[in-house]
C-alpha positions in Angstrom: 15.1 227.9 209.5 17.5 226.4 212.8 15.3 223.5 213.3 15.4 222.7 209.7 19.3 222.7 209.9 19.4 220.5 212.7 17.2 218.2 211.1 19.6 218.4 208.0 22.4 217.8 210.2 21.0 214.7 212.0 19.7 213.1 208.8 23.1 213.4 207.4 24.9 212.1 210.4 22.5 209.2 210.2 23.3 208.6 206.4 27.0 208.4 207.5 26.6 206.0 210.3 24.4 204.0 208.1 27.1 203.7 205.3 29.7 202.4 207.5 27.7 199.9 209.0 26.5 199.0 205.3 30.1 199.0 204.6 31.1 196.8 207.2 28.1 194.3 206.1 29.9 194.6 202.5 33.2 193.3 204.0 31.8 190.4 206.1 29.5 189.1 203.3 32.8 189.7 201.1 30.8 191.7 198.6 33.4 193.8 196.7 33.0 197.4 195.1 34.6 197.9 191.7 37.0 200.7 191.8 34.3 203.0 190.4 31.8 202.3 193.2 34.4 202.5 195.7 35.3 206.0 194.3 31.9 207.1 194.1 31.0 205.9 197.4 33.8 208.0 198.8 33.4 211.1 197.0 29.5 211.5 196.4 28.0 209.3 199.3 30.5 210.2 202.1 32.8 213.4 201.2 30.0 215.6 199.6 27.3 215.4 202.3 29.7 216.3 205.0 30.8 219.0 202.9 26.8 220.4 202.2 26.2 220.4 206.1 29.4 222.7 206.6 28.1 225.0 203.8 24.6 224.6 205.1 25.7 225.7 208.5 27.9 228.7 207.3 26.3 232.3 207.8 26.3 233.1 204.2 23.1 232.7 202.3 25.4 231.8 199.0 27.4 229.1 200.6 23.8 227.6 202.6 22.3 227.7 199.0 25.1 225.9 197.2 25.2 223.3 200.2 21.5 223.0 199.9 22.1 222.0 196.1 25.0 219.7 197.2 22.9 217.9 199.3 20.2 217.5 196.8 22.8 215.9 194.4 24.6 213.9 197.0 21.6 212.2 198.2 19.9 211.8 194.8 23.1 210.1 193.7 23.4 207.8 196.9 19.6 207.1 196.4 19.8 206.1 192.6 23.4 204.3 193.2 21.4 202.2 196.0 18.5 201.5 193.9 20.5 200.3 191.1 23.0 198.4 192.9 20.9 197.0 195.9 17.6 196.3 194.1 17.9 196.6 190.0 21.0 195.0 189.0 21.3 191.3 190.0 24.3 190.0 191.8 25.8 189.4 195.4 24.9 193.3 195.8 21.3 192.7 195.4 19.4 192.7 198.7 16.8 190.3 197.5 20.0 187.8 196.6 22.2 188.4 199.9 22.6 185.6 202.4 19.9 185.1 204.9 22.4 185.0 208.2 22.6 188.0 210.4 25.1 189.6 208.3 23.0 189.4 205.4 19.9 190.6 207.4 21.9 193.6 208.5 23.0 194.1 205.2 19.5 194.5 203.7 18.5 196.3 206.5 21.1 198.7 206.0 20.4 199.2 202.4 16.6 199.7 202.6 17.2 202.3 205.4 19.7 203.9 203.2 17.4 204.4 200.5 14.8 205.7 202.8 17.3 208.3 204.6 18.6 209.4 201.1 14.7 210.3 200.1 14.3 212.2 203.3 17.7 214.1 202.6 16.8 214.8 199.1 13.1 216.5 200.8 15.1 218.1 203.2 17.5 219.7 200.6 14.5 221.0 198.6 13.0 222.3 201.6 16.3 224.2 202.2 15.9 225.9 198.6 12.4 226.7 199.2 13.1 228.5 202.4 16.3 230.2 201.2 14.4 231.5 198.5 11.2 232.8 200.6 13.4 234.2 203.3 16.0 235.9 201.0 16.5 239.2 199.5 18.4 237.5 196.7 16.0 235.5 194.3 17.1 233.4 191.9 
């Protein structure tokens, strides 16, 4: 279980770093977010994963379980957000229409890496929930 928690920390750290780099590419390419998108990114994509990791690291099974649920929820929300805005919806935020220069390539790369790391985070969250259920005296 300890290795799994370390892996979760690494994945969330990579997620945050990639989000920051991706946000910089938004700035460089002048791809602006709506107020809703900005609030969603701050709350669901950046803040909740950090809270989830903190809760997962607390030595209380109830906090760990809530942290794992928050991790699954935030990574799922981030995954869906990324797929909708970077792949499905047309516009300047779509990776298929982004500028082809260096910033465009970094924008596209970080968007793809984010969707990938989000999928890994979802899987790790479910793995934590499964491990928690099998090792806890408290069952759902």
